[in-house]
N, C-alpha and C positions, 0 to 999 in steps of 0.2 A: 479255326481248324480247316486245313485244306481237304479237298474231296478225296485225295489219295489216302490221307491219314484216316478219313472217315470210313473209306472202304475197308482199309486194313482192320480198323476197330470193329466194324460190322462183321467181318469174317470170324473174328475171335468170339464175339458175343453170340453170333449165330450158332457156333459150335456148342457153347455153354447152354444156349436155349434148347437145342436138340437134346442135350443130356438131361436137362431139367424136365422136359416133356416125357422123356423115356423112363423117368422114375415111375410114372403112372401108366403110360401107354406103351404096351409091348408090341414091337414090330410096327407095321403100317407106316414105315418111313416115307414111302413115296407120297402117301396121302397127306402126312404132316408137312412134307416139303411143298406140296402144291397149295395147301391152305396158307402157309407162310408167304409163298410167292404172291398169292392173291392179296394178302393184307399189306405186304410191303409195296405192291404195285398200286394199291388203292382200288382194287376190284372186289367183286363178290364171287362166291363159289356155290355150286350145286353139288351135294353129296348124294350119290345114288348107291344104295346098299340095303340088304335085307335087315329086319329088326335084330337087335341084340349084338351089334358089332361095336358098341361103345361110342356111338357118334356124339351123344350129349357129353359124355365124360371127356372125349377128345377135345371138343370145342371149349368146354369149361377149363380144362387143363391149359390149353393154349392161351386162353384169355387171362388166366392167373399168371402164367409165366411172362406174358407181355404187359402185365400190370394194368389191364383194362377191365371195365365193367362188362358183365355178361348177363343176358336175359334169354330165357327160352320161352318160345310161344308154341303151344301145341295147336296146330291148325285142325279145326273140325268143321263139319258141314254147317253148323249154326253160328260160326264165329262172324261177328260183324266188324266193319272197318273201325268203328269207335272202340271195339275191344282191344285193338292193337295200337291205334293212334292216340287214344285218350278222348275225353269228352268234357263238355262244359256242364257244371252243376251250379245251382243257386246256393250261395253260402248263407250264413245266419243273417247277414245284412242285406239280403236280397240282391246281391251283386253276382254276376256270372264269374265263375272261377274255373280255370282250365286245369283239369287233373290229367297229368301226363300218362300215356299208356306205356306198355313194355317196349315199344319201338324206340323210346328214348334211352339208349344205352350204346356203348361202343361196339360190342359184338352181339349180334342177334342170331340165335339159332331158330330158324323157322322150320319147325318139325312137321314133316309130311305136308308140304305146301300144296300138294295136289289134292288134298282132302277138303279144301275150302272153296267156296264159290268165287267166280271171277272178280266180283266186286271187291272182296277182301284181298284177293291176290293183287289187284290193281293198286289198292291203297298202300300195300307194302312196296310194290315196285316203284311207286312215285317217290316214296321215302328213299329207296335205293338210288334212284336216278338223280333226284334234286337235292338230296341230303337235307330235306326240310319237309314239313307236313303242313297242310292247310285244314283247319277245323273251324267251322262256323265263320268262314271268311277271314279268319286270322292266320297269319303265317308264323310258324315256329321253326327255328333252325335246330337241327340235330347236332349233338356234340361230336366233334371229330377226334380221332379217326372213327369212321363208321363202316362197319363190315357186316354183311348179311351172309350167313351160311344156311342155305335151305336144304332140307333132305327130302328124298323121294324114295318110296319103297317100290322096287321094280316088279314085284310079284303081284300083289293084290291091286287090280285095277277096277274093282267093283266099287261103285259109289265115289269115284274120284273125278276131279275136274283137271284134266291134263293142261299143263301150261302151254299157251300158244307159242309158236316159234318166235314171234316178235318179243315175247317176254323172256323166253329162254335166252335170247341173244343178249339180255341185260347182264347175264352171269358171265364173268370172265372165264372161269374154269368149270367143267363138269368132271367130277372126280368119282371114279368107280371104287367102291369099297368091297374087297373080297374077304372070304373067310380066312382066319389066320392059319398058318402052317401047323402041323402037329405039335412041334416043339413050342411054338408061340402060344398055342392054346394051353399046353401044359403049364407054361409060365404064368399065363393069365389066371388059370384056376388056382395055382399056388398063391399068387399075390392077393387075389380077391377073396380067398376063403380063410385068410389068417387075420389076426387082430392088429397087424402092423399097418399103421397109416403113414403114407408118404406126404410130406408137405412140399408144395411147389412154391419156390421163391420167385417173386417178380423181378425180372432182369431189365425191363424197359419201363418207360412211362409213356403216357399218351403223346406228350410233346416230342419225345425221341422218335416215336413211330412216324409222326408227321414229318419230322426232319428226314427220316429214311425215305419216305415217299417222295419228298422233294429231291433228295439225292438221286433216286432212281430216274426221275425226270431229267436230271442234268447229265446223265451218262451219255457220252457221244456215241453215235452209231454211224458206221460207214454206209454210203449210199448203196453199195452192192448187197449189204445185209437187208436193208429196207426193201430193195427191189426183189430179193429172194423171198421175203415174207409175203409181199404183195403177189408175187408170181405163184407162190404156193397156194394162197387163198383163191387166186384166179383159176388155178387148175382144178379146184374142187367144184367149179360150176359147170354143169353138163353142156351148156351152150357156148362155152369159151372157145377161143381159137386154139390154144395149146392143150385142150382137155384130153387126157389119156382115155383110151377105149373103156377101161374099167369104170371110169366115172360116168361116161356116156351110157353104159349099159346098166349101171346099178344105182345111180343117184338121181333123185327128182329135183332137189334144190341144193345148191352149194352155200358156202359161207359168204357173208356180206362184208362191207368195209370195216365194221367194228372188229371183226376177227383179225384183220391186218394190224389195226391199232393195238389190240390186246397182245398179239404175237410179239410185237416190237417191245412193248412195255414189260411183258413178262420175261422176255429174253434179256432185257437190261437188268432186271432184278436177279435173274438166274446167274448172269455173268458176275455181278458184284458179290453175290453170296458165295461164289466160288473163287473170289480173289482176282477176277479179271476187271480191267478198267473200261472195256468196251465189248459188246456182244459180237459173236461171229455166227456163222450159219449153224454150227453145232448147237449153240444155245437156242436158236429158233427151233431146231428139230427136237430138242429136249422138252420144250414146252408145248409143241404143236398138238400132240394128241389130246391133252386136257382142254385145249382152247377150241379145237375144231370138232370134237366129239359130238357136242349137242347142236352144232350148226350145220351138220350134213344130214340131209333127210334122204334115207334110202328108199328105193322103190320096192314094189311087191316082189319083184324078181330077186332082189338081194335078200329079202326076208325069207323067200322060199328056198334059196340056195344056201342060207346060213352065212352070208357075207356080212361081217360086222363093220361098224363105223371105224374101229381101230385098224382093221385090215385095209380099208379104203384109204385111210390117212397115211399108213405106212407106204402104200403104193405111190403116193404123191412125192415121196422123197427120191 
């Protein structure tokens, strides 16, 4: 099958996929879009939202519709690396046997990742980066596709271990989850308080998703689009040559080279999901906010004046 046909098929299946997810998840289209972009680009995502916004349900539904295994890990202050990676036990023949932890799944929901100590965070981040884990000197490959969706509660910061910037950079997208609109909340209450259960049908398989990830990588990109992405990221750094005054005044640290890579990858996925065979500057701008949001560190002046990361990113366009 040619890449052109593959893109056309993907556009149709993506439309059906969105319908399937919408059976259970009311609204939140932008959030679902960004999660799917992460999965199809082979990246990971960080969901930032208050409790009770159906984050677990959303990830579970997406996993079902994609035909993938799903595991949820609740991060707590006493969680140890072995609790997520797995551990070796002595079996009845006195041989060591490795019992796999919940990290061995296609889609992992790392709930409240900032509630667990850095040692456990680091264990998960190694799995995210290497797609493998090391336990007692033995190396175990994780099954592909492998996607981590971590959640953070932006309100309660007591007793939390905030993710360091270097670890935040491992996430392709940071996605903000807002409260539903009045009508959406009415629909949510209607569907969740009745006895009607929706079944979500799997539309993809693990091997198909791996093929889509390869297809995304094969999408050609014009040099001017790559230069635009790199220029956009460069402008977010306060000590750059073309840095706007807003960045110099309000930003401590800008985004690194991984942001440029993720911008181009996500723009490729965004283009083909919208039926285009090559991304343009518009596609870069469509994905830029989610990709740069957690990579721009505001200074105290920005916080005092209420200047958000999203406003700073918009000014770069």
